[in-house]
C-alpha positions as CSV (number, residue, x, y, z in Angstrom):
1,X,-109.5,75.0,104.0
2,X,-106.1,76.9,103.3
3,X,-106.5,80.9,102.0
4,X,-103.3,80.4,100.1
5,X,-103.0,82.8,97.0
6,X,-100.8,82.2,94.7
7,X,-99.3,85.7,92.6
8,X,-98.7,85.6,89.0
9,X,-94.8,85.9,88.4
10,X,-95.6,89.7,86.6
11,X,-95.7,90.3,90.5
12,X,-92.9,88.9,91.7
13,X,-91.0,90.8,89.7
14,X,-91.8,94.0,90.7
15,X,-89.5,94.6,93.2
16,X,-86.6,94.2,90.8
17,X,-82.8,94.1,91.8
18,X,-83.6,92.6,95.7
19,X,-85.8,95.4,96.6
20,X,-89.1,95.8,98.2
21,X,-92.3,94.4,96.6
22,X,-95.2,96.1,97.4
23,X,-97.5,93.3,96.7
24,X,-95.7,91.0,98.8
25,X,-95.0,93.3,101.8
26,X,-91.7,91.4,102.3
27,X,-87.8,92.8,101.9
28,X,-85.6,90.9,100.1
29,X,-82.8,90.2,102.0
30,X,-80.2,90.4,99.3
31,X,-76.8,92.4,99.8
32,X,-77.9,95.8,98.2
33,X,-75.6,97.2,95.9
34,X,-72.3,99.5,97.3
35,X,-73.0,102.5,97.8
36,X,-70.4,105.4,98.0
37,X,-70.0,106.8,100.7
38,X,-71.4,110.3,102.0
39,X,-69.4,113.5,100.8
40,X,-67.0,114.9,103.4
41,X,-66.9,118.4,104.1
42,X,-64.1,120.1,102.1
43,X,-60.7,121.1,104.1
44,X,-61.3,125.0,104.2
45,X,-64.9,124.5,105.1
46,X,-63.8,121.7,108.1
47,X,-61.0,124.6,108.7
48,X,-63.3,127.6,109.0
49,X,-65.2,125.4,111.4
50,X,-62.3,124.9,113.6
51,X,-61.4,128.3,113.6
52,X,-64.8,129.5,114.7
53,X,-64.7,127.4,117.4
54,X,-61.8,128.4,118.3
55,X,-62.3,131.9,118.4
56,X,-65.4,131.7,120.5
57,X,-63.5,130.0,122.9
58,X,-60.9,132.4,123.2
59,X,-63.4,135.3,123.0
60,X,-65.6,133.7,126.1
61,X,-62.4,132.9,128.1
62,X,-61.2,136.1,127.3
63,X,-64.7,138.3,129.3
64,X,-64.9,135.7,131.7
65,X,-61.1,135.9,133.0
66,X,-62.1,139.7,133.0
67,X,-65.5,139.2,134.9
68,X,-63.6,137.5,137.4
69,X,-60.8,140.1,137.6
70,X,-63.7,142.5,137.7
71,X,-66.4,141.4,139.9
72,X,-64.2,138.6,141.9
73,X,-64.7,135.0,142.8
74,X,-68.0,135.1,144.3
75,X,-71.6,134.9,143.1
76,X,-73.8,138.2,142.6
77,X,-76.9,136.6,144.2
78,X,-76.4,133.7,146.6
79,X,-72.8,135.5,147.4
80,X,-71.3,132.4,147.5
81,X,-67.4,132.8,147.6
82,X,-64.9,130.6,145.3
83,X,-61.5,129.3,145.7
84,X,-59.1,127.9,142.8
85,X,-60.9,124.2,143.3
86,X,-64.4,125.5,143.5
87,X,-64.0,128.4,140.2
88,X,-65.1,126.6,137.6
89,X,-68.4,126.7,139.5
90,X,-68.8,130.3,139.0
91,X,-70.2,131.0,135.9
92,X,-70.8,134.3,134.2
93,X,-74.7,135.5,133.1
94,X,-75.5,138.0,130.3
95,X,-77.7,140.4,132.2
96,X,-79.2,141.6,128.8
97,X,-79.4,138.3,127.8
98,X,-76.7,138.8,124.6
99,X,-73.9,136.8,124.7
100,X,-72.0,139.1,121.8
101,X,-71.8,142.3,124.0
102,X,-68.9,142.2,125.9
103,X,-68.5,146.1,127.0
104,X,-65.0,146.2,128.6
105,X,-66.3,147.8,131.9
106,X,-68.3,144.8,132.5
107,X,-71.6,146.0,133.2
108,X,-73.2,143.2,131.1
109,X,-72.1,141.0,133.7
110,X,-72.7,139.4,136.4
111,X,-71.4,136.3,137.9
112,X,-73.4,133.7,139.4
113,X,-72.9,130.3,140.9
114,X,-74.2,127.1,138.5
115,X,-76.7,127.2,140.5
116,X,-77.9,130.8,140.8
117,X,-77.4,131.3,137.0
118,X,-79.9,128.2,136.4
119,X,-82.6,129.8,138.8
120,X,-81.9,133.0,136.7
121,X,-82.5,131.7,133.2
122,X,-85.6,129.0,134.3
123,X,-87.1,131.5,136.3
124,X,-89.0,132.8,132.7
125,X,-90.2,129.1,131.8
126,X,-92.0,128.6,135.2
127,X,-93.3,131.9,135.3
128,X,-95.4,131.0,131.8
129,X,-95.7,127.8,133.2
130,X,-97.2,129.0,136.5
131,X,-99.3,132.2,134.5
132,X,-100.6,128.9,131.8
133,X,-99.0,130.8,129.0
134,X,-97.8,127.7,126.4
């Protein structure tokens, strides 16, 4: 016994111009009409973003260089010493967590190797996990 159901032509026309027909649960594979591309950001906005990123990079390089001059090329936690070839592994940690607070005397910074820096930032997460907090 066959269970074929013949649909009225009115239901077949519901999909319209190459679209989805909810009654047939199929999609037409006709090419869609051409859509205009999404609007690109205006040049002034793109220039603003570019200049903000450049300023942030310059600011970050500035306080990193000052921190390396003040505190030396040594990790404050594990006392690992660095040279020119491994200096990229030495990072600046902000003690109070505020990356915008960069006093000229370096009182908010400490130089940490990438491993100690990761440990410093994961301590709170680990403590929350072990204490059962969500």
